[in-house]
C-alpha positions, 0 to 999 in steps of 0.5 A, spaced: 500 500 500 502 507 498 501 511 504 502 518 505 504 521 512 503 529 513 504 532 520 505 539 523 510 539 529 512 545 534 518 542 538 519 535 534 515 530 537 510 529 532 515 529 527 518 523 531 512 520 531 511 520 524 518 517 523 516 512 527 510 510 523 514 511 517 519 505 519 513 501 522 509 501 515 516 500 511 518 494 515 511 491 513 513 493 505 508 499 505 511 504 500 511 511 505 512 518 503 512 523 509 512 530 509 512 536 513 505 540 512 509 547 512 513 544 506 508 544 501 506 536 502 504 532 496 497 531 494 493 525 497 491 523 490 496 518 488 496 514 495 492 509 497 491 511 505 493 518 508 495 519 516 495 526 518 498 528 525 498 535 529 500 537 536 495 541 539 498 548 542 493 553 545 487 549 544 489 549 536 492 544 531 497 547 526 494 552 521 498 548 516 495 542 517 488 545 517 490 548 510 492 542 508 486 538 510 481 544 507 485 544 500 485 536 499 478 535 503 474 531 497 480 527 496 481 525 503 474 524 504 474 519 499 481 515 501 482 511 507 485 516 512 486 517 520 488 523 524 493 523 530 493 528 535 499 529 539 498 532 546 501 532 553 494 532 556 493 525 553 498 523 559 494 526 564 490 522 569 485 527 569 479 525 565 477 532 563 483 533 560 482 527 555 475 530 554 478 537 552 483 533 547 477 530 544 473 536 543 479 540 540 479 534 535 472 534 534 472 541 533 477 541 528 474 536 524 467 539 524 471 546 522 474 542 516 469 537 514 474 532 514 471 525 516 477 520 517 476 513 518 480 513 525 482 518 530 488 517 535 490 521 541 497 520 542 501 523 548 507 528 547 513 530 550 515 535 555 521 538 551 524 543 557 531 544 554 527 547 547 523 552 551 525 559 553 524 561 560 517 563 560 514 557 556 519 553 561 515 556 567 508 555 564 509 548 562 512 546 568 506 549 572 501 545 567 506 538 568 505 539 576 498 540 575 497 534 571 502 530 575 508 530 570 515 531 571 517 538 573 525 537 572 526 542 567 534 540 566 532 535 561 526 533 556 521 527 558 517 523 553 510 520 554 509 517 548 506 510 548 510 507 542 507 500 543 500 504 542 502 508 536 505 501 533 498 498 534 494 504 531 499 504 525 498 496 524 491 496 525 490 502 520 494 499 514 490 493 515 
């Protein structure tokens, strides 16, 4: 199967997840093209299936992903497709945080009109070493509230790689 993965990222975790998906799919003999949504990704037209992912920041997905979906809406709605949403709230034990992530994703899909076959929510990472002083403080406060690590001397990854592998293999069947 020929699969397109289009992603948008802020600190690189969504790119890392996309690359992992690419490796899993290629190991199962799928032909995979991966593209950053900010760099003129290919049309989904010549692909059998499409995975699109974005991280959430300030309760929104990247505008480049929204633009890509809207520009290719008819084709995406004809294809086997999935949306993967990357957000630290997925790692939280707070039920309301999970519900909020689902609402943000549904609002995005309602806004764009895209009807993917699957939606998957994936925990991201705290990239403290990449944050400026103020973002580091804000992310530390959020992490403390949600039970995440507040050690700002290093990055902390919360992505469940086994769950990502299961999602991708299920999608490709």
